[in-house]
C-alpha positions in Angstrom: 11.6 1.3 12.4 7.4 0.5 12.3 5.5 -0.5 9.1 5.5 3.3 8.0 5.9 1.8 4.5 2.8 -0.5 4.4 0.9 1.9 6.7 1.9 4.7 3.3 0.6 1.4 1.2 -3.4 1.9 2.0 -3.6 4.5 0.1 -3.8 2.2 -2.6 -6.9 0.6 -1.8 -8.6 1.2 -5.1 -8.3 -1.3 -7.2 -10.3 -3.1 -10.0 -10.7 -6.4 -12.2 -8.8 -8.1 -15.2 -11.5 -7.8 -18.0 -10.7 -11.0 -20.1 -13.3 -13.5 -21.5 -14.8 -15.8 -19.3 -13.3 -14.0 -16.2 -15.7 -13.6 -12.8 -18.2 -10.9 -12.1 -14.9 -9.1 -9.7 -14.9 -5.4 -10.9 -12.1 -5.2 -8.3 -9.3 -7.3 -9.7 -8.6 -10.1 -7.0 -5.6 -9.6 -5.4 -4.9 -6.2 -5.9 -5.1 -5.1 -2.6 -2.3 -7.3 -0.9 0.3 -5.6 0.8 -1.4 -2.9 1.7 -2.8 -2.1 5.3 -6.4 -1.4 4.3 -7.9 -1.4 7.9 -5.3 1.5 8.8 -6.0 5.1 8.6 -3.5 7.2 7.0 -1.8 9.9 8.0 -2.9 13.3 6.8 -2.0 14.1 3.4 -1.9 13.2 -0.4 -0.8 10.3 -2.1 0.2 9.1 -5.7 0.1 5.2 -6.4 0.6 2.9 -9.4 -0.4 -0.5 -9.1 0.6 -2.7 -12.7 0.8 -6.4 -13.2 0.6 -9.0 -16.1 -0.2 -12.6 -16.0 -1.6 -15.2 -18.3 -4.0 -18.4 -17.8 -4.0 -20.9 -20.2 -7.1 -21.9 -21.2 -7.3 -24.8 -23.6 -7.6 -23.9 -26.6 -7.0 -20.8 -25.4 -3.9 -19.0 -24.0 -5.1 -15.1 -22.2 -2.9 -12.7 -21.5 -3.8 -9.4 -19.3 -1.8 -6.1 -18.4 -3.2 -3.6 -16.1 -2.4 -0.2 -14.8 -4.1 1.3 -11.7 -3.1 4.9 -11.4 -4.6 5.6 -7.5 -4.9 9.6 -6.0 -5.9 9.3 -2.6 -6.6 12.0 0.4 -6.6 11.6 4.0 -8.6 14.9 5.3 -8.6 16.2 7.7 -11.8 15.5 8.8 -13.0 12.8 11.2 -16.6 11.0 11.1 -17.9 9.1 13.9 -14.6 8.8 15.1 -13.0 7.6 11.7 -10.5 9.2 9.3 -12.7 10.8 6.0 -10.2 9.2 3.3 -11.2 10.0 -0.4 -9.7 8.0 -3.6 -10.0 7.6 -7.1 -8.7 6.0 -10.5 -8.9 5.5 -13.6 -6.8 2.2 -14.9 -6.2 0.7 -18.2 -6.3 -2.6 -19.4 -4.5 -4.9 -22.3 -6.1 -8.4 -23.2 -4.2 -10.6 -25.8 -5.6 -14.1 -26.5 -4.5 -16.7 -28.6 -6.3 -19.2 -29.8 -5.5 -22.9 -32.2 -7.2 -22.7 -34.8 -6.2 -25.8 -36.4 -4.5 -29.5 -35.2 -1.3 -28.6 -35.9 -1.2 -26.4 -33.4 -1.6 -22.7 -35.8 -2.1 -19.5 -33.4 -4.5 -17.0 -34.4 -4.5 -13.6 -32.1 -6.7 -11.2 -30.9 -5.2 -7.7 -28.9 -7.5 -5.7 -27.5 -6.9 -2.3 -24.5 -8.5 0.8 -23.5 -9.7 2.3 -20.7 -11.5 0.8 -17.5 -14.1 1.7 -15.9 -13.8 5.1 -13.8 -13.9 4.8 -9.9 -14.0 7.0 -6.7 -14.5 5.6 -3.3 -15.1 7.5 -0.1 -13.5 5.6 3.5 -13.4 6.0 7.0 -10.6 4.4 9.3 -10.2 3.8 12.9 -7.4 3.4 14.7 -8.1 1.3 17.9 -4.8 1.2 19.3 -2.4 -1.2 20.8 -1.7 -1.7 16.7 -5.5 -2.3 15.6 -7.2 -0.7 12.9 -10.2 -0.9 10.5 -11.9 0.6 8.2 -14.6 0.7 6.0 -14.9 1.9 2.0 -18.1 2.6 -0.3 -17.9 3.8 -4.0 -18.7 2.4 -7.4 -17.0 1.9 -11.1 -19.0 3.5 -13.0 -20.4 2.8 -16.6 -17.6 3.1 -19.4 -17.7 2.4 -23.5 -13.9 0.4 -23.9 -13.9 -2.5 -25.6 -12.0 -3.8 -21.7 -14.3 -2.0 -19.7 -17.7 -3.5 -17.7 -21.2 -2.1 -19.7 -22.6 -1.3 -16.5 -22.3 0.9 -12.9 -20.9 -1.3 -9.9 -21.5 -0.9 -6.0 -18.2 -1.7 -4.7 -18.2 -2.1 -0.4 -15.1 -3.0 1.5 -14.1 -4.2 5.0 -10.6 -4.4 6.5 -8.7 -5.1 9.5 -4.6 -4.5 10.3 -2.4 -5.5 12.7 0.6 -2.9 12.0 2.3 -3.1 15.5 6.0 -4.6 16.0 6.8 -4.7 12.7 3.7 -7.1 11.4 1.8 -6.3 8.8 -1.3 -8.3 8.6 -4.1 -7.7 6.7 -7.7 -9.1 5.3 -9.7 -6.9 3.0 -13.0 -8.4 2.4 -14.8 -6.9 -1.0 -18.5 -7.0 -1.9 -19.6 -6.0 -5.6 -23.0 -5.6 -6.4 -23.9 -5.0 -10.7 -26.5 -2.4 -11.2 -27.1 -4.5 -14.1 -26.8 -8.0 -14.2 -27.5 -8.7 -17.9 -26.4 -5.6 -20.4 -27.5 -4.7 -23.8 -24.1 -4.2 -25.0 -21.3 -7.1 -25.5 -18.2 -6.9 -23.3 -15.2 -8.5 -22.6 -16.0 -9.3 -19.1 -18.5 -11.6 -17.9 -20.3 -14.6 -19.6 -20.6 -13.1 -23.3 -24.5 -13.7 -24.2 -25.1 -14.8 -28.2 -27.1 -12.3 -30.3 -30.6 -12.9 -30.5 -33.6 -10.9 -31.1 -33.3 -9.8 -27.9 -29.6 -8.3 -27.8 -29.5 -7.6 -31.7 -25.4 -6.6 -30.8 -25.1 -8.6 -28.5 -24.5 -8.8 -24.4 -22.6 -9.5 -20.9 -23.8 -10.6 -18.0 -22.2 -9.3 -14.9 -22.6 -11.8 -11.7 -22.2 -9.8 -8.0 -19.0 -11.2 -6.5 -16.8 -11.2 -3.4 -13.1 -11.5 -3.3 -11.0 -11.7 -0.2 -7.6 -10.0 -0.3 -4.7 -11.7 2.3 -1.4 -10.2 3.7 1.2 -11.6 6.4 3.9 -9.5 6.5 7.2 -8.3 8.9 9.3 -5.5 7.9 13.3 -5.8 8.6 14.9 -2.5 8.9 13.5 -0.9 5.2 12.8 -4.3 4.2 10.0 -6.0 4.5 8.6 -9.6 3.1 5.5 -11.2 3.3 2.9 -14.2 2.2 0.0 -12.7 0.1 -3.0 -14.9 -1.0 -6.5 -14.0 -2.4 -9.5 -15.4 -3.4 -12.8 -14.7 -5.4 -16.0 -15.8 -6.1 -19.1 -15.5 -8.0 -22.5 -15.0 -5.6 -25.3 -15.3 -8.0 -26.0 -17.1 -11.5 -27.0 -13.8 -14.0 -28.5 -16.3 -16.7 -29.5 -19.9 -16.9 -26.7 -22.0 -17.4 -23.8 -19.6 -16.4 -21.2 -22.0 -14.4 -20.0 -19.5 -10.9 -16.7 -19.3 -11.2 -13.8 -18.9 -8.0 -10.0 -19.2 -7.2 -7.6 -19.2 -4.8 -4.1 -17.8 -5.4 -1.0 -17.1 -3.2 2.5 -15.9 -3.5 5.1 -13.8 -1.7 5.9 -9.7 -1.9 9.4 -7.9 -1.2 9.0 -4.1 -0.7 11.8 -2.0 0.0 10.8 2.1 1.7 13.4 4.6 0.1 12.0 7.5 2.3 10.7 9.1 -1.3 9.2 6.4 -2.6 8.1 2.7 -1.6 8.3 0.0 -3.9 6.7 -3.6 -3.8 6.6 -6.1 -5.8 5.4 -9.9 -6.2 4.4 -13.1 -7.7 1.4 -15.0 -7.7 -0.3 -18.2 -8.9 -3.5 -19.9 -8.9 -3.8 -23.1 -6.3 -6.8 -23.6 -7.1 -9.4 -22.9 -9.6 -13.2 -23.6 -10.9 -14.7 -23.2 -14.2 -11.8 -21.1 -15.0 -10.5 -23.6 -17.6 -6.6 -23.2 -16.4 -4.0 -21.9 -14.0 -3.5 -18.0 -14.1 0.4 -16.9 -13.2 0.8 -13.0 -12.0 3.7 -10.6 -11.7 2.8 -7.1 -9.8 4.8 -4.4 -9.0 3.8 -1.2 -7.0 5.3 2.5 -6.4 3.9 4.5 -3.5 4.7 8.3 -3.6 3.6 10.0 -0.7 2.7 14.0 -1.2 2.8 17.1 1.8 2.8 14.2 4.2 3.9 13.6 7.2 7.1 11.7 7.0 6.9 12.6 3.7 10.3 14.3 1.8 8.3 17.7 1.4 6.2 17.4 3.9 6.3 18.5 7.9 8.5 16.1 10.3 6.9 12.1 11.1 5.2 12.2 14.3 6.8 9.8 16.9 3.8 7.3 16.9 4.3 6.6 13.0 8.0 6.4 12.5 10.7 5.2 15.2 13.9 5.4 13.3 
């Protein structure tokens, strides 16, 4: 069988960032697109995807844990432009953040907990099938300003360039994500980014938003309905919004296991930082993803799958 479920998984191209104190500027969560063939065009139809993850970063004297749910609706349209399939995606994720602090030498813990909706996002994508298993895509869109304790207090532009190889039961993808904040310094406080103290200029406090670059990597192989993969991701701040800001970067890797049930596709993976700079600690995170193809060639309630898509 070819990598049917990994091709369907490309619909999960939309993603977001983990909004926690002292996080880098990534509005797109580093690592959220691994396991997806984001360079390959999708069969025409609708897709429902949800990715959830939970992880913690030990940052003395804090212990920060974050949980996310990222529901996505994707439409691979019947239209093409410049030879590429037109695909539309939208999401409105939710985030929860727990922070524990050591308040005394004997180790008494105090904590804060925040939750809410994240910045809603809308994307358009062109994806080209180059033949011989190769595909490339370009995506552009935005995360929109939203008032929430766990959202960014500005609108940011998001562009992605992906290349995938999906022949011979392989699933190899590199997805490069560039984000540009419309406001490098905002007049509203936020959990994400670098908080700016209350001042005459910002009487309610504020936040700063560095531009960012993420790279998500997947090297996987299918064995019948199963797939195993090595996954890795890196993220880098690209500028210093305020004097004295310490740019953050990280690289994490782990393993992924997936299974194609036919009606749904499930994936799970675990990642851990092997390098970090200015985060103050390493992040360990577990992920799970469900992909439901709706009215799609090969789906249980769609037309028969073309031979070029599924080989049983």
